[in-house]
C-alpha positions as CSV (number, residue, x, y, z in Angstrom):
1,X,-24.8,-5.4,-47.0
2,X,-22.2,-3.5,-45.4
3,X,-19.5,-5.3,-43.8
4,X,-19.8,-4.8,-39.9
5,X,-16.7,-5.7,-37.6
6,X,-17.6,-7.9,-34.8
7,X,-15.6,-6.9,-31.3
8,X,-15.5,-9.8,-28.4
9,X,-14.8,-7.7,-25.4
10,X,-14.6,-9.7,-22.3
11,X,-17.7,-8.5,-19.4
12,X,-14.7,-7.8,-17.1
13,X,-13.2,-5.1,-19.5
14,X,-16.7,-3.5,-20.4
15,X,-17.3,-3.0,-16.7
16,X,-13.4,-2.2,-15.7
17,X,-11.5,-1.3,-18.6
18,X,-8.3,-0.5,-16.7
19,X,-8.3,-4.0,-15.1
20,X,-9.1,-5.6,-18.7
21,X,-6.1,-4.0,-19.7
22,X,-4.0,-5.2,-16.8
23,X,-5.2,-8.7,-17.3
24,X,-4.1,-8.4,-20.9
25,X,-0.7,-7.2,-20.1
26,X,-0.1,-9.7,-17.0
27,X,-1.1,-12.5,-19.4
28,X,1.3,-11.3,-22.0
29,X,4.0,-11.0,-19.4
30,X,3.1,-14.8,-17.7
31,X,3.5,-16.4,-21.7
32,X,6.8,-14.4,-22.0
33,X,8.4,-15.4,-18.5
34,X,6.9,-19.2,-19.4
35,X,9.0,-19.0,-22.9
36,X,12.3,-17.4,-21.0
37,X,12.2,-19.6,-17.7
38,X,13.7,-23.0,-19.1
39,X,16.8,-21.7,-18.0
40,X,16.0,-21.2,-14.6
41,X,16.3,-17.3,-14.5
42,X,13.6,-15.1,-15.9
43,X,15.0,-12.9,-18.7
44,X,13.5,-10.8,-21.5
45,X,15.4,-9.8,-24.7
46,X,16.2,-6.3,-24.4
47,X,15.2,-5.7,-20.8
48,X,18.2,-5.1,-18.3
49,X,17.9,-4.5,-14.8
50,X,19.3,-1.2,-13.6
51,X,18.3,-1.9,-9.6
52,X,17.0,-4.5,-7.6
53,X,16.2,-4.3,-3.8
54,X,15.1,-7.0,-1.3
55,X,12.8,-5.5,1.3
56,X,11.2,-7.2,4.5
57,X,8.2,-6.4,5.9
58,X,6.5,-7.0,9.1
59,X,2.7,-7.0,8.9
60,X,-0.3,-6.8,11.4
61,X,-0.3,-9.8,13.6
62,X,3.1,-10.4,13.4
63,X,3.3,-11.5,9.6
64,X,6.1,-11.0,7.5
65,X,6.6,-10.5,3.8
66,X,9.9,-10.2,1.6
67,X,9.7,-8.1,-1.6
68,X,12.1,-8.0,-4.4
69,X,11.8,-4.8,-6.3
70,X,13.1,-4.7,-9.7
71,X,13.6,-1.5,-11.7
72,X,14.7,-1.7,-15.4
73,X,16.8,0.5,-17.9
74,X,13.5,1.3,-19.8
75,X,11.6,2.5,-16.7
76,X,9.4,-0.4,-16.1
77,X,9.1,-1.7,-12.5
78,X,8.3,-5.1,-11.0
79,X,7.9,-6.7,-7.5
80,X,8.3,-10.4,-6.6
81,X,6.6,-11.9,-3.8
82,X,5.2,-15.1,-2.1
83,X,1.4,-15.2,-1.9
84,X,0.8,-18.4,0.0
85,X,3.3,-20.6,-1.4
86,X,3.2,-19.6,-4.9
87,X,5.6,-16.7,-6.1
88,X,4.3,-14.4,-8.1
89,X,5.8,-11.2,-10.4
90,X,3.9,-7.9,-10.0
91,X,3.9,-5.3,-12.4
92,X,3.8,-1.7,-11.4
93,X,0.6,0.0,-12.6
94,X,-0.5,3.8,-12.5
95,X,-1.8,4.8,-9.2
96,X,-3.0,7.9,-7.6
97,X,-0.6,7.8,-4.7
98,X,2.2,5.6,-3.9
99,X,3.1,2.6,-5.8
100,X,0.9,-0.3,-7.0
101,X,1.9,-3.4,-8.4
102,X,-0.7,-6.2,-9.6
103,X,-0.2,-10.0,-10.6
104,X,-3.5,-12.1,-11.0
105,X,-6.1,-11.0,-8.3
106,X,-3.6,-9.4,-6.2
107,X,-2.5,-5.8,-5.5
108,X,0.5,-4.9,-3.4
109,X,0.2,-1.2,-2.8
110,X,3.1,1.0,-1.1
111,X,3.3,4.3,0.1
112,X,6.6,5.2,1.7
113,X,7.9,2.4,3.6
114,X,4.5,1.2,4.2
115,X,2.2,-1.4,2.1
116,X,-1.1,-3.4,1.9
117,X,-1.9,-6.7,0.0
118,X,-5.3,-7.1,-1.3
119,X,-7.3,-9.7,-2.9
120,X,-9.6,-8.7,-5.5
121,X,-11.4,-11.9,-5.7
122,X,-12.1,-11.9,-1.7
123,X,-13.6,-8.3,-1.4
124,X,-12.4,-5.3,-3.4
125,X,-13.4,-3.1,-0.7
126,X,-12.7,-5.5,2.2
127,X,-9.5,-5.6,4.5
128,X,-6.3,-6.2,3.0
129,X,-4.9,-9.8,3.2
130,X,-1.7,-8.2,4.7
131,X,-2.3,-4.9,6.7
132,X,0.1,-1.9,7.7
133,X,3.0,-4.0,6.5
134,X,6.0,-1.6,7.4
135,X,9.5,-2.3,6.3
136,X,11.8,-3.5,8.7
137,X,15.1,-1.9,9.5
138,X,17.9,-2.7,7.6
139,X,20.9,-4.4,9.3
140,X,24.0,-2.5,8.8
141,X,27.5,-3.8,8.9
142,X,31.2,-1.9,8.9
143,X,29.7,1.0,11.2
144,X,26.9,1.7,8.6
145,X,28.9,1.6,5.6
146,X,26.8,-1.3,3.8
147,X,24.2,-3.4,4.4
148,X,23.9,-7.5,4.7
149,X,22.9,-9.4,1.9
């Protein structure tokens, strides 16, 4: 009898292969983060931060959201933000338009200075958790020569 390989594929991956891949990548990322988080700072061997930018957003209903974008020297992009009380690290993934970041069941999708936060467990086709978020104007100091931190 010929040898037969058995492949176990989660049902979510059969229906949405890209989502399954994203879940695998995020799980790997989370495991690495936990291994390196003992020092209090999130660090990965061989990955160096190139730029870091903090953006404050004002969303519908007067809700606010702070997002920190991190771009690495090897071309990866991340965003950190709080969903509820939990800080989450979002990973940039392919998007047809704008920049799309995912973490757990959440998607932070931006285009220009606007963004929306979605929860796939709530309703994939439903309204965002946070909608029409616009980047707040950045305060200037010294006659516009810098940005307050």
